[in-house]
C-alpha positions as CSV (number, residue, x, y, z in Angstrom):
1,M,173.9,-29.9,48.3
2,Q,173.1,-30.0,52.0
3,A,169.4,-31.0,51.4
4,L,170.5,-34.2,49.6
5,R,172.8,-35.2,52.4
6,Q,170.0,-35.2,55.0
7,T,167.8,-37.8,53.6
8,G,166.2,-39.6,56.5
9,P,167.4,-40.9,59.8
10,S,169.6,-43.7,58.4
11,A,170.9,-41.7,55.4
12,G,173.3,-39.1,56.4
13,G,176.0,-37.9,54.0
14,A,178.3,-40.7,54.9
15,A,175.6,-43.3,54.3
16,L,175.2,-42.0,50.7
17,Q,178.8,-42.8,50.1
18,D,178.9,-46.2,51.8
19,G,178.7,-49.3,49.8
20,G,176.5,-52.3,50.5
21,A,172.9,-52.4,51.5
22,V,172.9,-49.4,53.8
23,G,174.5,-47.1,51.2
24,R,172.2,-48.4,48.5
25,E,169.1,-47.9,50.6
26,A,170.2,-44.4,51.5
27,R,170.8,-43.5,47.9
28,E,167.5,-45.0,46.8
29,L,165.7,-43.1,49.5
30,A,167.4,-39.8,48.5
31,E,166.5,-40.5,44.8
32,Q,162.9,-41.2,45.6
33,Q,162.5,-38.1,47.8
34,L,164.5,-35.7,45.7
35,W,161.7,-33.9,43.8
36,E,159.4,-33.6,46.8
37,R,162.1,-32.2,49.0
38,L,163.2,-29.8,46.3
39,D,159.5,-28.6,46.0
40,E,159.3,-28.1,49.8
41,R,162.5,-26.1,49.8
42,M,161.4,-23.9,46.9
43,R,158.1,-23.2,48.5
44,A,159.8,-22.2,51.8
45,V,161.7,-19.3,50.1
46,P,160.0,-16.1,51.2
47,A,158.6,-13.8,48.5
48,H,161.0,-11.0,49.7
49,E,164.0,-13.1,48.8
50,Y,162.7,-13.6,45.2
51,E,162.1,-9.8,45.0
52,Q,165.6,-9.2,46.1
53,L,166.9,-11.6,43.4
54,R,164.8,-9.8,40.8
55,R,166.3,-6.4,41.8
56,V,169.8,-7.7,41.7
57,S,169.1,-9.2,38.3
58,A,167.8,-5.9,37.0
59,R,170.8,-4.0,38.3
60,R,173.2,-6.5,36.7
61,G,171.3,-6.7,33.5
62,H,171.1,-10.5,33.7
63,S,170.1,-12.3,30.5
64,V,169.8,-16.0,29.7
65,D,172.2,-15.4,26.7
66,D,172.9,-12.9,24.0
67,T,169.7,-13.8,22.1
68,H,167.4,-12.9,24.9
69,P,166.5,-9.5,26.4
70,P,167.4,-9.0,30.0
71,T,165.3,-11.1,32.3
72,H,163.8,-8.2,34.2
73,L,162.5,-6.7,31.0
74,R,161.0,-10.0,29.9
75,R,159.3,-10.4,33.3
76,R,157.9,-6.9,33.1
77,C,156.5,-7.5,29.6
78,V,154.8,-10.7,30.7
79,A,153.4,-9.0,33.9
80,A,152.0,-6.1,31.9
81,G,149.8,-8.3,29.8
82,G,147.8,-9.7,32.7
83,P,146.6,-13.2,33.2
84,L,145.0,-15.2,30.3
85,P,142.9,-18.3,30.4
86,A,144.7,-21.5,30.1
87,G,145.3,-22.7,26.5
88,V,145.4,-26.4,27.6
89,V,143.2,-27.7,30.3
90,W,144.5,-30.8,32.1
91,D,142.3,-33.6,33.4
92,D,143.4,-36.3,35.8
93,G,143.9,-38.9,33.0
94,R,146.1,-36.7,30.9
95,L,148.1,-35.7,34.0
96,A,148.7,-39.4,34.9
97,A,149.7,-40.3,31.4
98,I,152.3,-37.5,31.3
99,A,153.6,-38.4,34.8
100,D,154.0,-42.1,33.6
101,E,155.8,-41.0,30.4
102,L,158.2,-38.8,32.4
103,A,158.8,-41.3,35.2
104,P,161.9,-42.9,33.7
105,A,163.6,-39.6,33.0
106,R,162.6,-38.3,36.5
107,T,164.2,-41.4,38.1
108,A,167.3,-41.2,36.0
109,L,167.9,-37.6,36.7
110,A,167.3,-38.0,40.4
111,R,169.8,-40.9,40.4
112,M,172.4,-38.7,38.6
113,V,171.9,-35.7,40.9
114,V,172.2,-37.8,44.0
115,R,175.2,-39.7,42.6
116,D,177.1,-36.6,41.4
117,Y,176.2,-34.0,43.9
118,A,175.3,-35.6,47.2
119,G,178.8,-36.5,48.3
């Protein structure tokens, strides 16, 4: 995972593997920035690349598993229905409470991803 290896000026791929304070700081920085960097990378993917992936999926008949219809058919069904108003409306307090509740899992998962895949 190239994006994880490039985690700041002092945290190249080798630094993530180093022991001691430098390695620990590099890993902690990579863990802290993982979700924001992933979000940036996903937003940078052009729409035409997503469309190309959708066409390939339709050609191959991709499906999550045997219990689901092919993905392209599920996407078509959802798109045909049109947008609906939100069933749950978030306020800032509720959003903060959910973020606080998920913070330990977010941190643990980031640590696992960096530890297992950033080498």
